[in-house]
N, C-alpha and C positions, 0 to 999 in steps of 0.2 A: 504494500500500500504506500501511497505517497501523501504528502501534505501539500496543499495548493494555496496560493495567495487568496485572501478573502474576497477579492473582486473577480475570481474566476467562476464562471457560470457552471452549474452542475452538468448540463448537457455536454460540455467540453471535457469533462473529467470522468464521468461515470462509465462510459462504454469501455474505455481502456482498463479501468479498475475491475470491471466485471470479467473481462478476458483474463486478467492476471489471476483473479480468484478461481476461475474455472480451471486454469492450467495448474496452479499451485496445489489446489486441494482436490483436483479430479472431480469437480462438481459437474454433473451432467444436466441438471435441470435447475433453472433460476427463474424467479419471478421478480420483475422490476416493480417497485412501488414508488410512485412519485406524484408530485402535484402537477397541475396543468401546465406550469411553465417548463418543467423538466421533461415530461412525457407528452409532447404534442403529437398530433396525428402524423406529422411528417417524420418526427424522430422515431415513432413506433415502426413506421415503414422502413426506416433505415437500419435500425439495430435489432430490437427484440424479435420482430416478426420474421425476418430472414434467417435468424439464428434459432428459430423455434422456441424462443423464450415466451413466458407468460408475462402479463403486466396488469397492474392495477393503477388506475388513474381516474381523474375526474373529467367530465365533459364540460365544455365551455357553454356559456349561456345560449348562443344560437343553436347548439346541438340539443340542449335540454328543451328549448322551445320547439324544435323539430319533433322530438319525441312526444312532447305534450300535445302537439297538433295531430300526431299520428294516433296516439292512444287516448286522447281526451284528457281533461284535467285529472291530476292524481289526487283522489279524495283520501283523507286520513283513514277511512274505513277499509281501503284496499291493502293497507300495510299489515303485516303480521305482528305478532307480539313483540318482535325485536325491531319494529319500525323499518322493515325491509320489504321491498317489492321487486320480484325478478320479472323481466320482460324481454322480448326480442324485438328487433327492428330490421327492416329491409335495408336501412341506411348503415347498419353495423352488422353485416353478415358474419357468422361464425364467432361472434363475440357475446359474452355473457354480460348482460346489463343488469345492474342492481340499483334500484332507486332507494335512497336512504332518507328517511324523514328524521330531521333533527328537531326534537321538541324544544330545545333551548333556543335554537335559531328561530324557530317559528314564534316563540314567545317574544323574543327581541324584535322581530319584524312587526309583530302585532302592536307592541308598545310604540315603536317608531311611527307606525301608520296612524295610531291614535294621536300622537304628538303633532304630526303633520296636519291631520284633520282639524285638530283644535286650533292650530295656528292659522289655517286657512279660514276657519269659521270666524276667528277674531278679526282677520283682515276684511272679510266680507261684511261683518257687523259694522265696521267703520265706514265702509262704502255705503251700506244701507242707511246709516245714520246721516251721512252727508246728503243723501238724496231726500231726506225728510226735513231738513232745515228749511226755514222760511227763506225765500229768495231775498237777496239784498239788492236794493235799487242802486244802479250806477249813477253817480252824481256828476261825473265828468262831462265835458261838452261833447265828447265823442265816446260812445259805449266801448268800442274796441280799446281805446286808450285806458279805460278803467280796468278792463280785463288784463291788458298788458302789464299795467303797473302792479296789479294784485298778484299776478303769477310770477313776475320776474323781480319784484321788489323795486323796480325802477319807477321814478316819479315823472319821467319825461319820455317822449317818444324816441326811439332810436333815430339817429341822424338820417338814415336812409329813408325814413317815413315822414320827415318834416317837410 
């Protein structure tokens, strides 16, 4: 094994290390486990797949959306007691797909959604209140001038309008 600089990306180092481990210890079967940055679709086609290795990784948001469109929304009742759902897809032939429901992440997203909804409702309440105020009469000689001064803080017309 080697130690690499901290700014060296995993994809640039892992393949060579896996080869070393296989040769040194006579390992015949290896499963790569990595995040979406390390095990991209392109990298899987380059290293683990041609060498007959298995891999575990995450799909990116567009791929998840594609699965959801193909299978419909994933309802919590579809998941087993371990929060897992196995499915197949024509877009991922010969691959085992497991959808995992994370109750902690679901809780955090629900909390965030409620916060955003409350903030939006507060902003909308301000707008609604502004529409209910009694209109003020413009006392300037030209109505647009009154509106210009009110919105810009200026007390006179811009020179191009004089």
